[in-house]
C-alpha positions, 0 to 999 in steps of 0.5 A: 472281240479280243477282250472277250476271248481273252476273259473266257479263256482266263475264266477256263483256266481258273476252274479247278479240275474235278476231284476223282470219284471216291472208291466204294469202301467194303465194310470190315467186320470187328475182330470180335465178329470175325472170331465168333464167326470162325468158332461157329464154323469150326463147331458145325464142322465138328458136329458134322464129323461127329454125326457121320462117325459110327459110334462103337457098339458097347457089345465090343467094349473090353470085359473086366475080370476078377481072379477066383481062387479055388481050394477044392475043399472035401465035403468034410472039411467045407465051411459052407458059403465060401469056407472059412479059410483064407481062399487065396493062401490055400487055392489049388486052382484059379480062374477069371470071373467076368465083372457082374457075375454072381457066385452060386452057393454050392452045398455040402450035398452038391460038393459030396454028390458030384464034386462041384467046388465053385460056380458063377453065373451071369445074372442077366442070362442065368443059364450062361455060366462056369463052374469047376468040379473035382475028384479025388484019387486021380494021380494021372490023366486017362485017355481023352475019351475015358475022361470026358465019358466019366465026367458025364456019369455024374453030370446029367446036363453033360450027358444030354449035351454030348447025346445031342451034340453036333460036334465034339473036339478034344486036344492036349495042351501044356501050360508054361510049367508043363501041366497037361490039360485036355480041353474039349469043345462040344457044340450041342443042338441047344448049348455050346460048352468048353471043358478043360480038365487036368490032374494035380495033387492026386486030384482031377480038376474039371472046369466048365463054361456053358452057354446056350447057342444064342448067348455063345454067338454073342459072348464067345469071346468072354466065355473063351477068355474064362475058359482059358484062364483056368489053371491049377496052383502048384 
């Protein structure tokens, strides 16, 4: 019995301990895959941000302008279809014209009848326009009410606009050189008009900006800009 017991004990002592169970291995994706995944997430986030961002309307984009030089030449000296002289060198007044607006050619008859010297219009909205008239023999401005009534005498559209106006305002302003301007705003039943009038070189200059009420509500910022850009050149 002693021998058997000893043999069993020896066999037990010689058996090695069982190895620990291996830990489960989490597969590590290759670096290339990780970079691709990060790029995909970033692209998706950017696309979502762009979709939720409000795109600005084209209507509020800034308008570009070109400077027009007017010569206020008399009908007798008018070269027709733009004149024959260098307008910048002989300019008597300037104003801004929005890009895309077209010049309406002024005939000698128009110039001699109502003093129209230049005119531009929006080809997409042809009743939206700006133009300038001048009269000779005016060394200084008369009272504001008298000036507006005199302008209407040779402008049938202005007469109708004043007759149906819901509101007419007028004010006096001076530019950086002390030049006096009368500024009128006429809110008519069907149209809106901005008028700037001044005297220089024994002439009376009147700059008009006209638009139907519907277009005025859409393009007011541009129309006010071209109205305020008018001034005489000393």
